[in-house]
VEXZA-290164 format. One record per residue (C-alpha): x, y, z. Coordinates in Angstrom, 3 decimals, always signed. Layout:
N
+----------+----------+----------+
!       px !       py !       pz !
+----------+----------+----------+
!        X !        Y !        Z !
...
+----------+----------+----------+
% end
This chain:
238
+----------+----------+----------+
!       px !       py !       pz !
+----------+----------+----------+
!  -56.884 ! +176.367 !  -86.451 !
!  -59.545 ! +176.602 !  -83.796 !
!  -62.237 ! +177.267 !  -86.387 !
!  -60.985 ! +174.459 !  -88.592 !
!  -61.252 ! +172.043 !  -85.680 !
!  -64.823 ! +173.205 !  -85.067 !
!  -65.695 ! +172.422 !  -88.659 !
!  -64.240 ! +168.939 !  -88.461 !
!  -65.542 ! +167.946 !  -85.050 !
!  -69.071 ! +169.312 !  -84.927 !
!  -71.932 ! +167.336 !  -86.396 !
!  -74.888 ! +168.749 !  -88.364 !
!  -77.845 ! +169.650 !  -86.190 !
!  -75.965 ! +170.123 !  -82.896 !
!  -76.412 ! +173.916 !  -82.856 !
!  -79.620 ! +174.694 !  -81.031 !
!  -79.328 ! +178.495 !  -80.873 !
!  -78.457 ! +180.894 !  -83.657 !
!  -75.097 ! +182.618 !  -83.334 !
!  -75.095 ! +186.408 !  -82.969 !
!  -73.014 ! +188.600 !  -85.271 !
!  -71.007 ! +191.077 !  -83.197 !
!  -70.139 ! +194.562 !  -84.424 !
!  -66.485 ! +193.529 !  -84.649 !
!  -67.181 ! +190.447 !  -86.792 !
!  -69.636 ! +192.398 !  -88.936 !
!  -66.880 ! +194.929 !  -89.579 !
!  -64.465 ! +192.156 !  -90.558 !
!  -66.969 ! +190.601 !  -92.946 !
!  -68.284 ! +193.828 !  -94.459 !
!  -64.760 ! +195.117 !  -95.219 !
!  -63.810 ! +191.770 !  -96.726 !
!  -66.959 ! +191.575 !  -98.888 !
!  -66.369 ! +195.090 ! -100.202 !
!  -62.689 ! +194.432 ! -100.929 !
!  -63.465 ! +191.094 ! -102.585 !
!  -66.443 ! +191.906 ! -104.797 !
!  -67.268 ! +195.600 ! -104.332 !
!  -70.564 ! +195.030 ! -102.506 !
!  -71.178 ! +197.595 !  -99.764 !
!  -72.459 ! +196.336 !  -96.431 !
!  -73.526 ! +199.354 !  -94.344 !
!  -74.633 ! +198.912 !  -90.743 !
!  -78.303 ! +198.658 !  -91.776 !
!  -77.488 ! +195.360 !  -93.506 !
!  -76.035 ! +193.713 !  -90.405 !
!  -79.231 ! +191.793 !  -89.625 !
!  -79.559 ! +190.654 !  -93.243 !
!  -75.955 ! +189.443 !  -93.353 !
!  -76.338 ! +187.622 !  -90.038 !
!  -79.496 ! +185.825 !  -91.205 !
!  -78.012 ! +184.747 !  -94.523 !
!  -74.752 ! +183.445 !  -93.074 !
!  -76.509 ! +181.475 !  -90.321 !
!  -77.067 ! +178.788 !  -92.946 !
!  -73.338 ! +178.521 !  -93.579 !
!  -72.556 ! +178.255 !  -89.866 !
!  -75.103 ! +175.464 !  -89.461 !
!  -73.829 ! +173.673 !  -92.553 !
!  -70.229 ! +173.805 !  -91.341 !
!  -71.037 ! +173.069 !  -87.708 !
!  -69.455 ! +176.329 !  -86.538 !
!  -70.808 ! +177.835 !  -83.302 !
!  -69.823 ! +181.503 !  -83.605 !
!  -69.248 ! +184.158 !  -86.245 !
!  -65.775 ! +184.751 !  -84.821 !
!  -64.861 ! +181.130 !  -85.574 !
!  -66.515 ! +181.460 !  -88.989 !
!  -64.444 ! +184.546 !  -89.825 !
!  -61.260 ! +182.794 !  -88.688 !
!  -62.084 ! +179.854 !  -90.933 !
!  -63.139 ! +182.014 !  -93.884 !
!  -59.923 ! +184.043 !  -93.797 !
!  -57.705 ! +180.967 !  -93.527 !
!  -56.098 ! +179.395 !  -96.631 !
!  -58.568 ! +176.489 !  -96.383 !
!  -61.509 ! +178.896 !  -96.102 !
!  -60.342 ! +180.946 !  -99.077 !
!  -60.298 ! +177.754 ! -101.127 !
!  -63.469 ! +176.057 !  -99.890 !
!  -65.763 ! +178.690 !  -98.378 !
!  -65.233 ! +181.974 ! -100.247 !
!  -67.548 ! +181.206 ! -103.173 !
!  -70.171 ! +179.717 ! -100.825 !
!  -70.143 ! +182.864 !  -98.681 !
!  -70.411 ! +185.197 ! -101.679 !
!  -73.341 ! +183.152 ! -102.984 !
!  -75.168 ! +183.804 !  -99.716 !
!  -74.602 ! +187.578 !  -99.613 !
!  -75.243 ! +188.534 ! -103.237 !
!  -78.710 ! +189.786 ! -104.135 !
!  -79.907 ! +188.789 ! -107.590 !
!  -82.796 ! +190.925 ! -108.853 !
!  -83.814 ! +190.203 ! -112.417 !
!  -86.809 ! +189.612 ! -114.666 !
!  -87.558 ! +188.668 ! -118.242 !
!  -87.867 ! +191.817 ! -120.370 !
!  -86.822 ! +193.969 ! -117.433 !
!  -86.806 ! +197.618 ! -118.593 !
!  -88.131 ! +196.728 ! -122.069 !
!  -87.106 ! +200.056 ! -123.615 !
!  -83.520 ! +198.780 ! -123.618 !
!  -84.431 ! +195.823 ! -125.823 !
!  -86.531 ! +198.007 ! -128.093 !
!  -83.609 ! +200.402 ! -128.571 !
!  -81.304 ! +197.460 ! -129.255 !
!  -83.440 ! +195.991 ! -132.037 !
!  -84.782 ! +199.214 ! -133.556 !
!  -81.706 ! +201.458 ! -133.408 !
!  -78.481 ! +199.627 ! -132.570 !
!  -78.767 ! +196.420 ! -134.570 !
!  -79.838 ! +197.859 ! -137.952 !
!  -76.783 ! +200.127 ! -137.913 !
!  -74.523 ! +197.316 ! -136.704 !
!  -75.646 ! +195.005 ! -139.525 !
!  -74.843 ! +197.711 ! -142.085 !
!  -71.335 ! +198.133 ! -140.706 !
!  -70.611 ! +194.420 ! -140.186 !
!  -72.286 ! +192.417 ! -142.967 !
!  -71.992 ! +188.675 ! -142.397 !
!  -70.357 ! +189.052 ! -138.949 !
!  -71.557 ! +187.346 ! -135.775 !
!  -72.743 ! +189.754 ! -133.075 !
!  -71.162 ! +189.127 ! -129.664 !
!  -73.006 ! +190.338 ! -126.545 !
!  -71.894 ! +190.194 ! -122.916 !
!  -74.600 ! +190.001 ! -120.230 !
!  -72.323 ! +191.131 ! -117.425 !
!  -74.592 ! +190.479 ! -114.439 !
!  -76.774 ! +187.689 ! -115.757 !
!  -78.102 ! +186.394 ! -112.421 !
!  -80.413 ! +183.401 ! -113.025 !
!  -80.498 ! +183.873 ! -116.793 !
!  -83.539 ! +186.034 ! -117.477 !
!  -81.527 ! +188.774 ! -119.199 !
!  -79.454 ! +186.619 ! -121.597 !
!  -82.489 ! +184.514 ! -122.549 !
!  -84.510 ! +187.683 ! -123.168 !
!  -81.682 ! +188.812 ! -125.429 !
!  -81.835 ! +185.465 ! -127.213 !
!  -85.522 ! +185.942 ! -127.920 !
!  -85.279 ! +189.469 ! -129.299 !
!  -82.140 ! +188.663 ! -131.304 !
!  -83.750 ! +185.541 ! -132.762 !
!  -86.724 ! +187.639 ! -133.830 !
!  -84.370 ! +190.164 ! -135.415 !
!  -82.603 ! +187.323 ! -137.245 !
!  -85.918 ! +186.207 ! -138.772 !
!  -86.260 ! +189.657 ! -140.321 !
!  -82.587 ! +189.868 ! -141.312 !
!  -81.372 ! +186.671 ! -143.024 !
!  -77.697 ! +185.979 ! -142.416 !
!  -77.619 ! +187.677 ! -139.010 !
!  -76.183 ! +185.555 ! -136.198 !
!  -75.234 ! +186.146 ! -132.575 !
!  -73.664 ! +184.661 ! -129.478 !
!  -73.957 ! +185.647 ! -125.824 !
!  -71.510 ! +185.447 ! -122.931 !
!  -73.326 ! +185.597 ! -119.577 !
!  -71.411 ! +186.053 ! -116.318 !
!  -72.193 ! +186.428 ! -112.636 !
!  -70.270 ! +186.195 ! -109.370 !
!  -72.753 ! +183.717 ! -107.874 !
!  -72.307 ! +180.061 ! -108.793 !
!  -75.741 ! +179.364 ! -107.303 !
!  -77.622 ! +181.524 ! -109.795 !
!  -75.381 ! +180.425 ! -112.669 !
!  -76.451 ! +176.826 ! -112.109 !
!  -80.092 ! +177.905 ! -112.266 !
!  -79.404 ! +179.878 ! -115.430 !
!  -77.805 ! +176.874 ! -117.094 !
!  -80.830 ! +174.680 ! -116.417 !
!  -83.079 ! +177.403 ! -117.917 !
!  -86.161 ! +176.201 ! -115.996 !
!  -88.575 ! +178.834 ! -114.672 !
!  -92.007 ! +179.097 ! -113.133 !
!  -94.914 ! +180.368 ! -115.192 !
!  -95.081 ! +183.457 ! -112.987 !
!  -91.429 ! +184.233 ! -113.759 !
!  -92.029 ! +184.165 ! -117.522 !
!  -95.214 ! +186.223 ! -117.295 !
!  -93.497 ! +189.340 ! -118.789 !
!  -92.640 ! +187.382 ! -121.968 !
!  -95.079 ! +188.266 ! -124.802 !
!  -97.421 ! +185.407 ! -125.686 !
!  -96.122 ! +184.977 ! -129.243 !
!  -92.578 ! +184.562 ! -127.892 !
!  -93.738 ! +182.141 ! -125.196 !
!  -95.188 ! +179.889 ! -127.894 !
!  -91.912 ! +179.937 ! -129.845 !
!  -89.257 ! +179.809 ! -127.173 !
!  -90.693 ! +178.121 ! -124.068 !
!  -91.352 ! +174.428 ! -123.483 !
!  -94.017 ! +173.378 ! -121.000 !
!  -93.350 ! +170.587 ! -118.551 !
!  -94.995 ! +167.262 ! -119.339 !
!  -96.504 ! +167.592 ! -115.881 !
!  -98.762 ! +170.581 ! -116.569 !
!  -99.610 ! +170.878 ! -112.880 !
!  -95.968 ! +171.745 ! -112.067 !
!  -96.292 ! +175.209 ! -113.565 !
!  -92.727 ! +175.010 ! -114.931 !
!  -91.356 ! +175.935 ! -118.347 !
!  -87.934 ! +175.646 ! -119.989 !
!  -86.116 ! +177.698 ! -122.591 !
!  -85.915 ! +175.843 ! -125.917 !
!  -82.565 ! +174.177 ! -126.758 !
!  -81.938 ! +176.483 ! -129.741 !
!  -81.702 ! +179.452 ! -127.389 !
!  -79.812 ! +177.654 ! -124.626 !
!  -77.114 ! +176.776 ! -127.152 !
!  -76.575 ! +180.469 ! -127.876 !
!  -75.478 ! +181.322 ! -124.325 !
!  -72.184 ! +180.506 ! -122.613 !
!  -72.230 ! +180.973 ! -118.833 !
!  -69.148 ! +181.713 ! -116.734 !
!  -68.409 ! +182.908 ! -113.200 !
!  -66.743 ! +186.315 ! -113.067 !
!  -65.950 ! +188.821 ! -110.327 !
!  -65.815 ! +192.449 ! -111.473 !
!  -63.100 ! +193.057 ! -108.866 !
!  -60.678 ! +190.687 ! -110.633 !
!  -57.702 ! +192.331 ! -112.326 !
!  -58.130 ! +190.227 ! -115.453 !
!  -61.576 ! +189.225 ! -116.704 !
!  -60.042 ! +186.671 ! -119.061 !
!  -61.819 ! +188.209 ! -122.042 !
!  -60.023 ! +187.367 ! -125.258 !
!  -62.885 ! +187.583 ! -127.755 !
!  -64.262 ! +190.738 ! -129.362 !
!  -67.413 ! +192.037 ! -127.644 !
!  -69.777 ! +194.284 ! -129.556 !
!  -72.398 ! +195.101 ! -126.916 !
!  -72.327 ! +194.931 ! -123.112 !
!  -75.461 ! +194.758 ! -120.961 !
!  -74.522 ! +195.791 ! -117.400 !
!  -77.755 ! +197.140 ! -115.998 !
!  -77.572 ! +196.574 ! -112.238 !
+----------+----------+----------+
% end
């Protein structure tokens, strides 16, 4: 209750000094993070965890990590803060056409055989750690190109991640020109839309591809993933 009172009474901007994360509170948080989502937090990541969670303490008006832990582990914290905390501690490394050999193998080896075995069926792919969307949209591009060469082929993609923050970015499908640099030029011309403000340096995935992807939050530590549909291929590359 003490932490809850701190959240309700403090006002934004009243904390002048950053709170320090003690070894005890780091142990509480690291064990909880591992039990909740399977992410290991060894001692060398203490400074990183402290820096990332400072933002949550300031946002909530909490003065110490002990009070933050008490709030996080309370019923109210489990309901309101858990997802926010996990968003801060997850690291999302991704790129368009990351490890391109995987996509080459998919289109040159896997898909031709799959089409032979499942004529007229819709291919279902799960991008299991989709981050901010680069992987599922890369899949959309290569699958769309395959469909041009194979009339009647169709596909759909389920993209999941534990972080609601990156899922929101993935849904908007807006990226900087530097982020889409790995995309081949012929695919950029087909599947990327430039901003009307050319000076912004932003592009967006075309609607035809965005419609092919369904995004959903999922924690690999959950007992039931809620998967009811048939999945043909799973990309889980992190």
